[in-house]
N, C-alpha and C positions, 0 to 999 in steps of 0.2 A: 397404656404402652406408648412410649415416646417414639417418634419417627425422626429421621434425619431431616434437617431443613433443606428446602429446595435450593439448588445452586443458584447463585446470583446471575441474572441475565445480563450479559455484558453489552450494554447499549450506551450510546453517548451522542450528543449533538454539539456542533460548533457553528457559531455564526461569526463571520469575519467581514468587516467593512473598512475599506480605505478609500482614498481619492481615486484609486485605480480599479478596484474590484469590489463586488459585494457577493458574498457566498454564504450558503446555508448547507451544512453537511450533517447527515445522521447515519450512524452505523449500528448494526447489530452483529456482533462477532459470532453469535451463536445462531445465525440465520440459516437460510437455505439457498442463498445466492440470488435473491430477488433484487431488482434494481430499477431505479427511476432517475435518470441522469440527463441533465441539460446544461452544458457549459457554454454553448455557442460555438464550440469547435467540434465538429462531427467526429473526427478521428480520435480526439481525446475521449469523447463519450464512448466510442467503441472500445478503447483500451480499458477504461474504468469498468465497463460492463464485463470484460474478461476477468478483471480483478475480483469483482463481486461473484460472478458465476463459479469460477474455478477455485476461489478461496472460501466459498460458502459463507459470504458476508452479505447481509442485506444492506443495501447502500442507496441512499437518497442524496442527490447532489443538485443544487441549483446555483449557477454562477452567472454573473453578469459583469463583464469587464470591458476595458477600453480596446476592443478588437479593431477599432478604426486605426489604432496605432500598430499593433501586432498582437500575437497571442502570448507574449512572454508573461505578462503580469497574471493573466487568467490561468495559464498552465502552472506557473510556480505557486500561486496562491491556492490552487486546488490541491497541490501536493502538501502545502502547509496545513490547510484546514483538515484534510483527510488524515494526515499524520497526527494532528492534535486530537482528533476524534478517536482514533485507534488507541492512542496513549491514555486518553481519559477513560475509555471503555475498559481497558486492561486493569486500571487501578493499580494496586500494589503488586500485581502480576503473580499473586499467590496461586500455586498449583499448575502454572503453565509448563509446557514442555521446554520452552525457551529457545531451543535451536531448531532450525529447519533448513532443508535444502531440497532442490528439485532440478531435474533435467527435463526440458520440454522441447521436443522436436516439432517443427511445423514445416512440412515439405522439405525444402533445402536448408532451412535454418535449424540450428540446435543451440539452445541457450541454457546456461547454468546459473542458478541463484543459490547462495548460501547466506543465512542470516542468523543473528543472535539478538533477541529482544533484551538488550543489555542495559539500556539507559545511557549508553556511550555512543552517540551518533557518529557514523562514519560511512562513507560510500567509496568503494573501489569499483571503478567503471571501466570495463574493457569491451566496448562496443563501438563499432565504426559503421558509418553510413556513407553511401555513395550518391545519394540524392539530397537536395536541400529541403524538400517539402513532401509530406504525405497528406493528401487532402488539404485541409486548412491548417495543418500543424507543421511548423518548422522542425526538422529532425533534430536540430541542436537542442530543442526544448525538451526532448525526451529525457536527456540526462538531468536537466534542471528539475523536472518533475520528480525523478527518483531521488535526487539530492534533497529536495525540500521534504519529501515524504520521510526519508530516513532520518533527517535531522529532527523532525517534529514528532515522529513516532518513537524515537529513541532506539533506532536500529543500527547495529553494525551490519552493513549490507554489501555483499559482493555480487556483482552482476557481470557476466561474461558471455559473449556470443562466440561459440566454438566453431561454427561454420554457418555459411549462408550468403546468398547473393541478393535475394529479394528483400528490400528494405521493410516492406510491410510485414513480411513473415518474421523478420528479425525482431522488430519492435513487439509484435504480438507474442512471440515466444518468450520474450523477456517479461512481459506483463503476466503471462500465464505461469511462468516459472516463479515469479514473485508471489502470485496468488497461492500456488501449491505449497511453497516453502513457508509462507506466512500462516497458512491453515495448520500445518504441522506444528509450528512453533507456538501458536496460540492455544493449541488443544490442551485440555486439562489432563495431566498425568495422574491417574487415580491412585498410584502408589505414593504420590507426594501432594495430594490435593490440598493439604492444609499448610504447606510450607512454601516459602519463596525459594526458587532454585538457584541459590547462591550461598557460598560459605560466609559471605558478609552478612547474610540475613535480610538483605534488601537489595533491590535493583533500582538504580537511579530513576527518578521520575522527571519527565520534561514539563517545565512550567507552562 
């Protein structure tokens, strides 16, 4: 008696080294939210931990960058490497739900994320901050991380803060909403487990 093959475990690793940063990222999209993260920027570590825990993604990140200059290269390159790892782990995207959205409140803050694992990278960003830094992270770099992640994961990504005054809460609700929306979109739709969710028959892959 034959049995159905075990589903492919969606894991991938990416290493990225430039004159500015050195990164190693590993993801398991079918994990339980375990994480081991060290970027040298404490607040960024905290946000990536939210992505892992609330997205049920096992995540390992090691990053070393030119923090004596500022956090820009390290933050952006973390988004690039993590996006590439997610795209690599998704493969041809066969069977995925494809679309996801989430509203996440955190005290005064309420954020909404909607996304399409489309292979057509795009970021719509409607989030404003009233302080320049949170811990060791410049708040302007939050958008840079989301943009780098969307471009390299192949996401059409809309992020909007609907209300909020506390900047920490705003950023954290954005990351948690991304995690929840991504978890939904990456989930396997059992009704279409053997098909790619597109009338084209394929979804663009990011090189």
